[in-house]
Every structure is written in structure tokens, then in C-alpha cells.
N, C-alpha and C positions, 0 to 999 in steps of 0.2 A: 743674223741675217739683216734684219730690220732696224736693230740698235744704231749700228753705224750711221746708216742713212738718216735717222732721227736726229742724231747728234749733230750731223753735219748740216741738216736742214735747220736745227736751232742756232747753230753758229752764224747764220746769215742774220739773225734777228738782232737789233740793238739791245742789249741788256747790261746792267749794272756789273755783271761778272764777267762781261766780255773785255778782254785786255784791248782788243782793237778799238773799241769806243773809246777808252781813256786814252789811247794814242791819238786818235782822231781828235778829240776834245782839245788835249794840250796843244797840238800842232795848230789846230785851228785858232785858238786863243793866242798862241804867240804869234801867228802869221797875222792875224787881225790886228794885234796891237802894233805890230811892225808897219802894217798897211797905213795906219793912221798916227805915224809919228809926227807928223806936222802940227796935229792937234794936241800932242803931249809933249810939247817942247818945255814946258814949266816944271815936268814932272821929273826929278832926279834919275838918272840912269837911262830911263826910257827916252829921253830927249835928244841924246846923241846916236840913237841906233842909225846906222846907215849902211847901205849895200853898194859897193862899187859897181860901176858899169861891167857888164859881162856879156861877151859876144855882141858888143855894139847896141845892147839893149838897154833901155832905161830900167832904173831901179823898179818902178811900178809895174813895168810889164813883166820882170822877172817874178814879181809878188803875184801877179795874175796867173802866170804860169805855174807857180807852186800851189795856189788855189786849185788849178785844173788838175795837177797831180794828186793833191789831197782828195779832192772829190772821185776821181778814178778809183784811189785806195779805198775810200770808204764804200763806194759802189762795189769793189770786189770783196771786200772783208765783211761789211755789214749788210749787204744785199741791197735790193731796190728801196726799202724803205729808209734805210741809214743813208744810202747814197742821195735819195730825194731830199731828205732833211738838211743834209750837209750842201747839196746844191742850192737850196733855198736861202740857207744862211750865207753861203758865200757870195752869192748873188746880191743879197741884201748889202754886204760889207762893200763889195766892189762897187755897185751902183751908187751906194751911199757916198762914199769917197768921190767917186765921179762928178756928182752933182755939187757937193761941198767944197771939195779941196783943190781938185785937179785943175792946172791952169788951161791944159790942153783939153778942153771938153770932149771935143769930137772923137779925138784919137783914143781917150780913155774909155769912151762910151763903146767904141767898136771894138777894142780888145776886150772889154768886159762881157759884151754880148757874144763875142767869138768864143771866149774862153766857155760861157755859160752853154752857148750851142754845142760846142765840142764835147762838153762834160755830160750834156744831157744824152746826146747820140751815144757816147761811149758806155753811160750807165745802162742805157737801153741794151746796147749789144751785150755788155758783159752779163745783164739780167737774162738775156735770151740765150747766151751761151751756157750759163749755169742752169738755167731751166732744161735746156736740151741734155746738158751732161746728167742732171737728176733723172730725167726721163730715160735716157740710155741706161742708167744703172738700174732704174726700175724695171726696164725691158730685161735687161740682163738677169736680174734677180728673178723676175717672173718666169724667164726662159729657163733659168737654173731649177726653181721650183717645179716648173712643168716637167722638165726632163727627169728630175728626182721623183715626182709623182708618176711619171710613167714608168720609169724603171721598178718602182714599188708596186704598181698595178701589174706589169709583166710578171714580176715575181710572185705576187699572190696568184695571178692568173695560171701561170705555169705549175705552180706548186699545191694549188687548191685540190682538197680530197674529193670534190665533187668535179664530174666530167662537165666542161663548158665548151660550148662551140657555137658558132654562127653560120648560117646559111642563107643565101639569097631567096628571093621570091620563088625562084625554080626548084630550090631545094639543094644547090649546089654548095659544099661546105667551104667556107672562107677562112676559118680560123678555128682552131682546136688546141686544147692543152693537153699536158701530159696524161692526165686522168683519162682522156678519151681513148688513149692507147690502151690502158688497162681495161676500159669498157668494152672495146670492140675488138681489140687484139691487133689492130692495125697501127703501124708507127703513124707519129703525128705528120712526118713529111708525106706519106700516103695518103692521108685523109683530106688534105687540101685538094679540092677539085672533085671528090668523089660526091655522088649525090645521095641524100639520105634514103631514097627509095631502095638503094643497093642493100640497106640493112633491115627492112621492114618487110615484114610478112603482108598479105593481101588484109588481113583483119588490123593489123597495126598501121598499115598505110590508110585505110579508111578513117581510123580514128585520128591520124595526123591531119587529115584534111578536113575533118570537123573543126579540130582546134584551129587550124589555119584561116578557116571561113569565118569563125567567130572573132578571132583577133583583126581581121581585115575589116569587119564590121564595126569595129571598135569597142568589143567587148574586152573585158579584163577578166583574165582566169587567175584567181587569187591562189588557189590550193593546187598543190602537186597532183598530178594524175599519173597512172601507171602505163607504162608502155612496154612492149616487148621487142627485142631486136635480134638479129641473127649476127653472131660473131664471125670473125675471120675463120675460125676452126668449124664453123657449121653449128656450134652450139647456141642454145638461146640464153639470153640475158634478160632479166626482169629489171626495170629501173622506174624509180618516181622522178618525174620530169616536171619542170616548170618552164614555160615558153611565154615570152614576150615579144611585142612587135617593136622594131626601131624604126623610128620615124625622122626624117629629114626634110626640112622646108614643106611640112604638112603632107609628104608623100611617103608611104611605106618604102623602106629599104631593104630589110633583112630581118631574120628572126633570131632571138638569142635564146639559147637553151641551156639549162643546168639540170643536171640529172645525178641521181645517186643509184648505185648498184645495190639492189635489195634482193638479189638472186638467192643467196644463202638465207636470207631471213624469211623469204617467201616459201622456200622449201622446207625450212622448219616449221613455219606456220602451217603448211600444207599437211606435214608430217603429223603435226599435232592435231589438226583436224581429222586426219586420217585416222589417228589412234583414237580420238574422242568418238569419232563415228562408230568405230569398231567396238569400243567399250559400250557405248549406248545400244548398239546394236545387240552385243551379247548380253547387255542387260535386258532387253525386251526379250530375246529368246529365254533367258532365264525365267523371266516373268511368265512367258507363255507356258513353258514346262511347268513351273510350280502351279500355275493356275489349272492347267490340264489335270496335274496329279491331285489337285485338291478337288477338282470337281468330279473326275473319274474314280478317285480311289477313296481319298479321306471323308469326302461328302457322302458318297455312297455306303460307307460303312456307318457313318454316323446316322445316316437315313435308316439303315437296315437295323440298327440298334434302337432307333426311336420307334419304329413298327414293333419289334418284339417287346419293348417295354409297354407299349400301349397294349398289345395282345394279352401280355401277362397280367397287367391291371384289368382289364376287362373280364378275364376268366376268374381271377382271384376275388371280384367283389363279394362273392357268397361266403367262402370258407376263410377269408383272411381278415384279421383285425382291421379296424379302422384307421388305426396309425400306420400299418403297414401299407394300406390302400393310399393313404395321404403320402407317403414316402415314395411309392411308386408314381403317384401323379405328379410328385415334385421333380422326379427323376425324369419322367417324359418331358416336362416342360424345358428342363436343362438340356436334354438331347436336341429337342426341337429348336431352342434358341442357338444352340452351338451348330447344328446343320444350317440355319439361316445365316449364322456369322460367317461360316466356312465358305458358302455359296456366295456371300456379298464379297469376301476377300477375294475369292477367285475371279470374280467378275471384274473387281477394281484392279487387279493385277494384270488382266488382259481380257477384256470385254469382247465377247464373240461378236456382239452387235457391230462394233466397228469393222471387223472383217467381212461381216455378211450383209450389213444395211448401209455402212458408209458413215461419213463425219457428222452429217446434219442428224441422223438417228441417234448416233453415239452422244452428241452434245445434249440431246433432250433426254436421254437416260441419265446424265450426269445430272440434270437439273432435278429430274425425279428422285435420284438418291439423296441430294441434298434436303429436299423437302421432307422426305421420309426420315432421314436419320438426324437432321439438326432442326428442322422446322423453319429453315430459311426459305423464304419465297423467292424462286429462281425463275426468270422468264427468258425464253429463248427466242430470238427473233432471226430468222434465216432467210436467205435469197436462194433462188435457183443457181447452184453452182456447177461449173464444167467438171468433168471428170480429174480427179487430182491423183498425183502420184501416192501411192501407199505411205512412204515416207513423210510427204508433207501432211497427210491425214494424221499420221500418228504423232508428229511432232505438236501440230496444232491441239490435238486432243489431249496430249500430256500437260500442255501449257494451261490450257483451259481447267482440267483435272486439278493441277497445284494451284491456279488462281482460286478456284471454288473451296479448295481444302483451307486455304488461308482465310478464305471469308468465313467459313464455318468455325476455325479454331481461334484466330485471333481478332478478328474485326469487330465482332460484337454486332453485325449487321442483322437486319431483319428481312432486307429485300436485296437481291441482286439481279443482274440482267446480263444476257449473253447475247451480242449481236454479230452476225456473221454477214459481211458483204463482199461483192466482187465488182471491183472496178477496172476495166481494161484487162491488164495481164497480171493484176495484183489480187490478194485476197487479204481481207482484213477481219480480225476478230477483236472486239472490244468487251471487256469484263468490267462491270462496274457495280459498286455496292454503296450502301448508305451507312456503313460503319464509322468506327471511330477515327480512322485515317492514321497518319503518321508523318514524320517529318523526313523527306527524303534526303540522302546523301547526295553528293556532287556526281558520284559516279556509282552504277550499280554494282561495281566489283568490290565496293566497300562492304556490300551486305556479306560477302564471303568471310572477310575479316572479323565481322561481328558474329560469326556463326549462323548467319541466316542464308542458307543455300537454296531456297526455294526460287527467289527471283533470279540468282546467279544461273540455277540450272536452265531456267526459262530462256535466259540470254544465250547461254551455250547452246540450247537445242535449237533455237531459231536461226542461229548463225550457220548451222549444219545446212541448212536450205536456203542460204542468201538472203534471209530476212532479218527483222529487226523487232525489238520489243521496247516500248515506252510505258513508264510508270508515273503517274501524277497522283499526288495525294497532299492532302491538309488535315491537320489535327481537327477533328470534329466534323470534316466534310466528305468523309469517305475516301476511296481509291478507285482508281481507273487503270486498268492495264489494257493496252492497245497492241496488238500482234499483227505484223504485216509481212507477207510472204510472196514471191513472185509464182505466178502460174506457168509452169512449162509444160506445154502439151505434149511436146516430143518425148519428155520423160514418161508420160503415161503410154504412149505409143509403144516405147521400147519395152515397156512392162508386158 
């Protein structure tokens, strides 16, 4: 596309490889020798060069006319620079002969000046014509490129897998691609002119208005956000959408939207969340059942056995040998420690204090258990908290329990702290220790691939209640686990 234009443009420049240049040089040399034939009378061959009168013009008038034609040829083939150089050379030759040789000085001067004036005007006109021609060609090429780009853009626009549409400031759709038809269920021809409010519920419309206000204020929404729309058949579609503002002459004109249908993905994710919730709920129920059986059955039997061993040892002090009395005392200690262990395991599986006294009391119980069984000093700092849904309390309790277990087993820490704070509609729990720390991966999910499921379990649990967990750690500088979760008061009232 541009190569021919470059070659043509270079063809107008004088160069040693340009054949027109050599034609002009040879003709100019021959014509100049011819023009000065009177001065070359003594040179063989050249002195006899003559040109008969033609159309009642003198020989020198015809020569000046030939100079004029040669200048026009040079201007046409060699461009403005080549034409200008030959114009100066021809002018010098004609004027030099006029002043040195011509017997009719006035007529020769007028003819030479006229030839030069006509040639200068013609070269200028030729240069203007050729420049206009090149500009027209550039415009045609640009128009062709623009048309090709427009066709390619329309093809990409129509065949894009993401739904793309534009609507004006009032929400009227002005342009939509084929993917919009798959997303909304309406043909593209029917979408033009429809208002986006027809596809949005009250909640979705409120979100759309927030996005609109932010964009009109000059904010840039870099990430996609989720939006829900009602399709032509009445079903609901979930999409990830990005919206940008189209501005012309510093004034907002329209909104451009790109959306991806994630309905199937979201339903699959919701199903996975549902199954995970059910699994964890079943796990908690099983923990509660096992804890109750350990407390009500096994621990009671071990306690009864402990009392009987104690009674037997106390009655047998007189008539049993010392070795048997020592064995009974050892058996008593074993049964007593077994009872304490079963009681501890039952409480760890499902502490009644969480159901009876709430989250704060349960966190303090976890700290006391850590001090008694591992010697790690755990401080608990809490604030007054609003009533929390049982599910939220259980999730936070399990995360703190897992974090303190990691502190006791793996961190090598001597001190740890648990802080519970409430800010606006959010609860935040932070667990910090002074242990060895570790190198964090880029994503917590990498812990699962390494076989370390504790932190992964924390993340899965907190997501069930719409929260998140952050872990920060450095080798030799301890570890901090921060958990945030929303406080939904209506969930409490529903319970």
C-alpha cells in the first residue's frame, strides 16, 4: 500500500540511477553547445551546427523554446528540485549568450526572460499538481485503510464473545452486538432503542446508577463488577461487566459496556458453596454428636472407673502388699488422666461455652486451654460486640482455634494475642504470635498443594459468611492472621 507511493515519491528526486536525470543532462549539454555555436566556430564538427528557420522564428528563438520544453520535462520527471536546478542552469546559459553574443540584445533578453518566467510558472503548477495528486492518493489510501479498519472493527464487534453495547446518558441502547442477543434473549434489531432499565431489577438499577454517578464524576472503574439482568424469557442472568464513559468535546456522550455471562459459573460456584456449607455443617453436627457421647458416655464411664479404683485402693491399704497398692495408685492416675483427656477432647470438638456464653467467652477459653496445655501465653482483647449469628460465631471460633493450634504445634512461639474489634458493620479478629514465622506463597491455595490444609480451611470457612482472611509472616518475625467478616443483624433476628 505504501511502497508504491514511496517509490513514486523517490522518482521525483534527482539521483544518479534516475534515467530521466541522464536524459535531461545529455539534452541540456547538447542544447547548450548548440546555443553557443558562434563561440565554437573553430572547433571541428561543432562550428557548422545550424538550424534552419522554422515557423518564421529565428534559430535562437527555437533554442530558447527548446530550453523551455526541457525545463518543463525536468520539472515533471525530476520534481521541483530537479526543475529548479535546470531552470537556473538554462537561465544562466540563455542570459550569458544574450549578454555576450546576441546582436539583438533587447529581443534576446525579452525572449530569455519570457521563457524563464513561463518555465518557473509551469514548474510551480506541475509541482502543485503532483503534490495534490500525492495528497489525493494519500487520502484515498487513508480512506481505504479507514474503511478496512472499520470493517475489521465491525467484524470484531459483531463476533466478539463478550456482549458489547452502548447506551446514551438516558439509558437508551444505541448499538449492540450479536453476543447481546445471547445474553438478553432479544434480537439485535429489537435491542436498539430499548432502555437498559427494562432489563434491571430495582437492586441492579441502583447499582447501575452508582456506576453512572462515579463515571460522570470522572472516576475510572478499572475492574469488572457483577450485575444481574432479566432476560426476555423472564429468567435471570448474571454478568461480569465493565463500563466506561465516552466523551466528545469534553462532554459526556454515552456509556460503553462489555459484559460476560457468568450465570453457569456462578451457579456452579453457588452449588459448590452450598455443598461446602452442608459438609461443614454436617462436620459440626458430627463433632457435636461425638462430643456429647464422649461427655455423656465415655467420660462418665471413665469417671466411674476412676472412683472405683480409688475406693478399691483406699480399702486395700491394710491387707494388700505394697506393690499392689502402688499398682492401684498408678491405675488410678491413668484413669484420672484419661478422664481429663476425654473431657478436653470433647470440649475441643464442640465446647458448650460457645453455645451457652457466646464468642468472647469461647475465645477466652481457647486462650486458657493454650496456656494450660502448651505453656504459650495468650492474651485476649475484646470489645463489646453486637449479637452475632451462630454461624458467624462458629466460623470465627474455628478459625481462631486452628490459628492457636498452629501457634502451639509449629510456630515455636512463647506469646500470642487474640484481638476482636467491631467497626461499623464489620467484625475483625487478629491472631498474632512471636514465633519463627515462615515464607508466604503468593496464594493461600498453594498451602493445599503442600498438604497444609489449616490455612486453606480458614479461607474456605470465612468465605461462607462473606468474609476474608489475610496472613502475613516473615521468617523470624512471627505470624499474623487477620479475619474480617460482615455483621448482618437481620441474620440474627431471623434466628
